C-alpha positions as CSV (number, residue, x, y, z in Angstrom):
1,X,94.8,66.8,194.3
2,X,92.1,64.4,195.3
3,X,92.9,64.7,199.0
4,X,92.7,68.5,198.8
5,X,89.4,68.3,197.1
6,X,88.1,65.9,199.8
7,X,89.4,68.1,202.5
8,X,87.7,71.1,201.0
9,X,84.4,69.2,200.6
10,X,84.6,68.1,204.2
11,X,85.3,71.6,205.4
12,X,82.3,72.9,203.4
13,X,80.1,70.1,204.7
14,X,81.1,70.8,208.3
15,X,80.5,74.5,207.9
16,X,77.1,74.0,206.4
17,X,76.2,71.4,209.1
18,X,77.2,73.9,211.8
19,X,75.2,76.7,210.1
20,X,72.2,74.4,209.9
21,X,72.4,73.5,213.5
22,X,72.7,77.1,214.5
23,X,69.6,78.0,212.4
24,X,67.6,75.2,213.8
25,X,68.5,76.1,217.4
26,X,67.8,79.8,216.8
27,X,64.4,79.0,215.3
28,X,63.5,76.6,218.0
29,X,64.6,79.1,220.6
30,X,62.5,81.8,218.9
31,X,59.5,79.5,218.7
32,X,59.7,78.8,222.4
33,X,60.0,82.4,223.4
34,X,57.9,84.3,220.9
35,X,55.3,82.0,219.3
36,X,52.8,84.9,218.8
37,X,55.4,87.0,217.0
38,X,56.4,84.1,214.7
39,X,52.7,83.4,213.9
40,X,51.9,87.1,213.4
41,X,55.0,87.6,211.2
42,X,54.1,84.5,209.1
43,X,50.5,85.8,208.7
44,X,51.8,89.2,207.5
45,X,54.0,87.5,205.0
46,X,51.1,85.3,203.8
47,X,48.9,88.4,203.4
48,X,51.5,90.2,201.4
49,X,52.1,87.2,199.2
50,X,48.3,86.7,198.7
51,X,48.0,90.4,197.8
52,X,50.7,90.0,195.2
53,X,49.1,86.8,193.8
54,X,45.8,88.6,193.6
55,X,47.3,91.5,191.7
56,X,49.0,89.1,189.3
57,X,45.7,87.3,188.7
58,X,43.9,90.5,188.0
59,X,46.7,91.7,185.6
60,X,46.8,88.4,183.7
61,X,43.0,88.5,183.4
62,X,43.1,92.0,182.1
63,X,45.8,91.2,179.6
64,X,43.8,88.3,178.3
65,X,40.6,90.4,178.0
66,X,42.6,93.2,176.3
67,X,44.1,90.7,173.7
68,X,40.6,89.2,173.1
69,X,39.1,92.6,172.7
70,X,41.8,93.7,170.3
71,X,41.3,90.6,168.2
72,X,37.6,91.1,168.1
73,X,38.0,94.8,167.3
74,X,40.3,94.0,164.3
75,X,37.7,91.5,163.0
76,X,34.9,94.0,163.4
77,X,37.0,96.7,161.6
78,X,37.6,94.3,158.7
79,X,33.9,93.5,158.5
80,X,33.0,97.2,158.7
81,X,35.5,98.0,155.8
82,X,34.0,95.2,153.7
83,X,30.4,96.5,154.4
84,X,31.5,100.1,153.5
85,X,32.9,98.9,150.2
86,X,29.7,96.9,149.5
87,X,27.6,100.0,150.3
88,X,29.7,102.2,148.1
89,X,29.2,99.7,145.2
90,X,25.5,99.7,145.8
91,X,25.4,103.5,145.7
92,X,27.3,103.6,142.4
93,X,24.9,101.0,141.0
94,X,21.9,103.1,142.1
95,X,23.4,106.3,140.6
96,X,24.1,104.5,137.3
97,X,20.5,103.3,137.2
98,X,19.1,106.8,137.6
99,X,21.4,108.2,134.9
100,X,20.4,105.6,132.3
101,X,16.6,106.3,132.6
102,X,15.1,109.4,131.1
103,X,13.7,112.0,133.5
104,X,10.1,111.5,134.7
105,X,7.8,114.4,133.7
106,X,4.1,115.1,134.4
107,X,3.0,113.5,131.2
108,X,5.0,110.3,131.7
109,X,2.0,108.1,130.7
110,X,1.2,110.0,127.4
111,X,4.5,109.6,125.7
112,X,4.6,105.9,125.4
113,X,5.4,104.6,121.9
């Protein structure tokens, strides 16, 4: 079984080596014949990748800003609710103070005892 495995690995290695030689020779041939095309094609790929990277940066920045705003909004909502509760308590205290005092009339200063 070991010899079969070695033979298979040698076959795979020689196939990959042949493929690599073919790719290298084709790329070298393409570079010699069409340098401008290769450079232009590479530039187009770089522009597309840069565009995608820029979109990813904008989206991640927007997500971070949205999460920060949502956290701030929740904190502000809690503070507003607490302030509303405090204001309602003050209104109730003010109403109870006006109910405990007798009404003020025109002769308020004459009825003192």
